[in-house]
C-alpha positions in Angstrom: -10.0 0.7 -0.1 -12.9 -1.5 1.1 -14.5 -3.4 -1.7 -18.2 -4.1 -1.0 -20.5 -6.1 -3.2 -23.1 -4.8 -5.7 -25.9 -6.4 -7.6 -28.4 -5.2 -10.1 -31.1 -7.3 -8.5 -31.3 -7.4 -4.7 -29.9 -10.8 -3.6 -30.2 -12.6 -0.3 -28.1 -11.2 2.5 -24.5 -12.3 3.1 -23.7 -15.7 4.5 -22.9 -15.9 8.2 -19.3 -15.8 9.5 -17.5 -18.8 10.9 -14.1 -19.1 12.6 -11.2 -21.5 11.9 -8.4 -21.5 14.6 -5.1 -22.4 13.0 -1.6 -22.8 14.6 -0.3 -19.5 13.3 -3.4 -17.5 12.7 -7.2 -17.3 13.1 -9.3 -17.1 9.9 -12.8 -15.7 9.7 -14.8 -17.0 6.7 -18.2 -17.4 5.1 -19.4 -20.6 3.4 -22.3 -21.9 1.4 -21.9 -25.3 3.0 -25.1 -26.6 4.7 -26.6 -30.0 5.5 -29.1 -30.1 2.6 -26.9 -28.8 -0.2 -23.1 -29.3 -0.4 -21.7 -29.8 -4.0 -18.5 -31.8 -4.1 -16.6 -29.2 -6.0 -15.0 -26.7 -3.6 -14.3 -23.0 -4.2 -12.1 -20.7 -2.1 -12.4 -17.0 -2.6 -9.7 -14.4 -1.8 -10.6 -10.7 -1.6 -8.6 -7.5 -2.5 -6.8 -4.9 -0.4 -9.0 -3.6 2.3 -11.8 -5.9 1.3 -13.3 -9.0 3.0 -15.3 -12.1 2.4 -18.3 -9.9 1.8 -16.9 -9.1 -1.6 -17.9 -12.6 -2.9 -21.5 -12.8 -1.8 -23.2 -12.5 -5.1 -20.9 -14.8 -7.0 -21.2 -17.4 -4.2 -24.9 -17.2 -4.6 -24.6 -17.6 -8.4 -22.4 -20.7 -8.0 -24.3 -22.3 -5.1 -25.7 -25.2 -7.1 -22.3 -26.1 -8.5 -19.7 -25.2 -5.9 -19.5 -25.3 -2.1 -17.8 -22.0 -1.5 -15.5 -20.7 1.2 -14.7 -16.9 1.2 -11.9 -16.1 3.6 -11.0 -12.8 5.4 -7.3 -12.5 5.0 -5.4 -11.9 8.2 -5.9 -8.3 9.4 -9.0 -7.8 7.2 -12.7 -8.5 7.7 -13.0 -10.2 11.1 -9.6 -12.1 10.9 -7.1 -10.8 13.4 -3.5 -10.1 12.3 -1.2 -13.0 11.5 1.0 -14.1 14.4 4.0 -14.2 12.1 3.4 -10.6 11.0 3.7 -11.6 7.3 1.4 -9.5 5.1 3.2 -10.1 1.8 1.3 -11.9 -1.0 3.3 -15.1 -0.2 2.5 -14.7 3.5 -1.2 -14.3 2.8 -1.0 -17.3 0.4 0.4 -19.4 3.3 -2.6 -18.4 5.4 -5.0 -19.5 2.6 -3.1 -22.8 2.1 -3.2 -23.5 5.9 -7.0 -22.9 5.8 -7.5 -25.3 2.9 -5.4 -28.0 4.5 -7.1 -27.5 7.9 -10.5 -27.9 6.4 -9.4 -30.7 4.1 -10.8 -28.9 1.0 -8.2 -29.3 -1.7 -7.8 -29.4 -4.6 -10.0 -26.3 -4.9 -11.3 -23.9 -7.5 -9.4 -20.8 -6.4 -10.7 -17.3 -7.0 -8.8 -14.0 -6.3 -9.6 -10.4 -6.9 -7.0 -7.6 -7.0 -4.6 -8.2 -4.1 -6.4 -11.6 -3.7 -5.4 -12.3 -7.3 -1.7 -11.8 -6.4 -2.2 -14.1 -3.4 -4.0 -16.7 -5.4 -1.2 -16.8 -8.0 1.4 -17.4 -5.2 -0.7 -20.3 -3.9 -1.3 -21.9 -7.3 2.4 -21.7 -8.3 3.8 -22.8 -4.9 1.2 -25.4 -3.9 -0.2 -26.8 -7.2 -1.6 -29.9 -5.4 -4.1 -27.6 -3.6 -5.5 -25.9 -6.7 -7.8 -27.4 -9.3 -8.5 -24.2 -11.3 -7.5 -20.5 -10.9 -9.8 -17.6 -11.6 -8.2 -14.1 -11.3 -10.4 -11.1 -11.4 -8.5 -7.8 -12.1 -5.4 -9.3 -10.4 -2.9 -6.9 -8.9 0.1 -8.1 -10.9 3.0 -6.1 -12.3 1.8 -3.8 -15.1 3.3 -1.4 -17.6 0.0 0.6 -17.6 -0.6 3.2 -15.0 -4.2 4.1 -14.3 -5.8 7.1 -12.7 -7.0 5.0 -9.8 -3.7 3.5 -8.7 -1.1 6.3 -9.2 -1.5 7.4 -5.5 -0.7 4.0 -4.0 3.1 4.2 -4.1 2.9 7.5 -2.3 0.7 6.1 0.4 3.2 3.3 0.8 6.0 5.6 1.7 6.9 5.2 5.4 5.3 7.9 7.4 3.0 9.1 4.7 0.4 6.4 4.9 0.6 6.4 8.7 -0.4 10.0 8.6 -3.0 9.9 5.9 -5.0 6.7 6.6 -6.0 7.6 10.2 -7.4 10.9 8.9 -9.4 8.9 6.3 -10.7 6.6 8.9 -12.1 9.6 10.8 -14.7 10.0 8.0 -18.0 8.3 8.4 -18.5 4.6 7.5 -21.0 5.6 4.9 -18.6 8.0 3.2 -15.8 5.4 3.1 -18.1 2.8 1.6 -19.4 5.2 -1.0 -15.9 6.2 -1.9 -15.0 2.6 -2.5 -18.1 2.0 -4.6 -17.3 5.1 -6.7 -13.7 3.8 -7.3 -14.4 0.1 -7.8 -17.5 0.0 -10.0 -18.4 1.3 -13.4 -22.0 2.2 -12.3 -22.0 3.3 -8.7 -25.7 4.4 -8.9 -26.7 0.7 -9.5 -25.0 -0.5 -6.3 -27.2 -2.7 -4.1 -28.6 -1.1 -1.0 -28.4 -4.4 0.8 -24.7 -4.8 -0.1 -24.0 -1.2 0.9 -25.7 -1.7 4.3 -23.7 -4.9 4.9 -20.4 -3.1 4.0 -21.2 -0.1 6.3 -22.0 -2.4 9.2 -18.7 -4.3 8.7 -16.8 -1.0 8.6 -18.4 0.1 11.9 -17.5 -3.3 13.4 -13.9 -2.9 12.4 -13.5 0.7 13.4 -12.4 -0.2 17.0 -9.6 -2.5 15.8 -6.2 -0.9 16.5 -4.4 -2.7 13.6 -6.4 -1.5 10.6 -3.8 1.0 9.3 -0.9 -1.4 9.9 -2.7 -4.3 8.1 -3.5 -2.1 5.1 -0.1 -0.5 4.8 1.9 -3.6 5.3 -0.2 -5.5 2.8 0.2 -2.7 0.3 3.9 -2.4 0.8 4.3 -6.2 0.5 2.3 -6.2 -2.8 4.3 -3.3 -4.3 7.6 -4.9 -3.3 6.6 -8.2 -4.9 5.6 -6.5 -8.1 8.8 -4.4 -8.2 10.9 -7.6 -8.5 12.0 -7.7 -12.1 14.6 -10.4 -12.0 13.9 -12.9 -9.1 12.9 -16.5 -9.8 9.7 -15.9 -7.8 8.6 -12.6 -9.5 4.8 -12.7 -10.2 4.8 -13.2 -13.9 7.5 -15.9 -13.6 5.4 -17.7 -11.1 2.5 -17.6 -13.6 4.6 -19.8 -15.9 4.7 -22.5 -13.1 0.9 -22.7 -12.7 -0.3 -26.1 -13.8 -4.0 -25.5 -13.2 -6.1 -24.0 -16.0 -6.4 -20.3 -15.4 -9.1 -17.7 -16.3 -8.4 -14.0 -16.2 -11.3 -11.6 -16.0 -10.8 -7.9 -16.5 -13.2 -4.9 -16.5 -12.9 -2.5 -19.4 -13.8 0.4 -17.1 -11.5 -0.6 -14.3 -9.5 2.4 -13.1 -7.2 0.3 -10.8 -6.0 -2.5 -13.0 -5.8 -1.9 -16.7 -7.6 -4.4 -19.0 -4.6 -4.1 -21.3 -2.9 -6.7 -19.0 -5.2 -9.4 -20.5 -2.6 -9.9 -23.2 0.2 -10.6 -20.7 -2.1 -13.0 -18.9 -2.5 -15.2 -22.0 1.2 -15.0 -22.7 2.5 -16.1 -19.2 0.0 -18.7 -18.0 0.5 -22.0 -19.8 -3.2 -22.9 -19.9 -5.1 -19.6 -20.0 -8.3 -18.0 -21.1 -9.2 -14.3 -20.8 -12.4 -12.4 -20.7 -12.7 -8.6 -20.8 -16.1 -7.4 -19.7 -17.6 -4.1 -20.9 -19.3 -1.7 -18.5 -17.4 -3.3 -15.6 -15.0 -1.9 -13.1 -12.5 -3.4 -10.6 -14.8 -6.1 -9.2 -16.5 -8.0 -11.9 -17.7 -10.6 -9.4 -19.8 -7.8 -7.8 -21.1 -5.9 -10.8 -21.7 -8.9 -13.1 -21.5 -12.1 -11.2 -23.6 -13.7 -13.9 -21.0 -13.0 -16.5 -18.2 -14.2 -14.3 -20.2 -17.4 -13.7 -20.8 -17.8 -17.5 -17.0 -17.5 -18.2 -16.2 -19.9 -15.4 -18.8 -22.4 -16.7 -17.4 -22.2 -20.2 -13.7 -22.4 -19.5 -13.2 -24.2 -16.2 -16.3 -26.2 -15.2 
């Protein structure tokens, strides 16, 4: 589902898009970098399944005085076209982010990931430690023993043929309805969602509606994530990769998250060598959207 941004206080509008042409892919991104203000510390932000760089707007604003931020659209999402190699797995998406960091000469970076973006960020931090200064994972989509009412349908959608039939029907509903459904599923208090953020999300949905690869990008990313999380014995299974992360890691969970259970916070502290965890009350799947001020406070305390 798309993951737009919310804010209790109306914030400035989203940062403009830029484009980076890489050998194997083209990446759309948004950045806070400008001529008058460009902190030396660099942050790279990775969105969740069906989301985009828009999802980080409010946190980027909150960190603007401390971090020069780059929020990417993963290949096939936002305004980034599909990857030329067709790899939508978490490790494939991680290669895209690594190529972006190297092309822009940004590393080592403070890496942020939400949901699927958390799984992608973990892959990058474990496999390319020289590129990552710190790791902040917000409701990361990592293997879990805890089913939630918001994610039980995802394995069914991933079944070949089922998702290809269901998602096009969903895409026939209005952009406004799709964005509202995402707000309802990803936030603890949908009625407090910012009108500016909703309008931006609706506009992006309308811009993407003519893309022919929307269903393919969503389903292949979902299937890649589920396959990675189903690996229980491989040397590169997600929680085993966590043990290889050398950068300090911060896990942020929402107590009202219906997609990723906050009970996973215990496993986060167990598997990451240098970890801190914060569980936020009155918060859903995207803490960076609902409470960017609390995410910033946690990051300031543990990783600044």
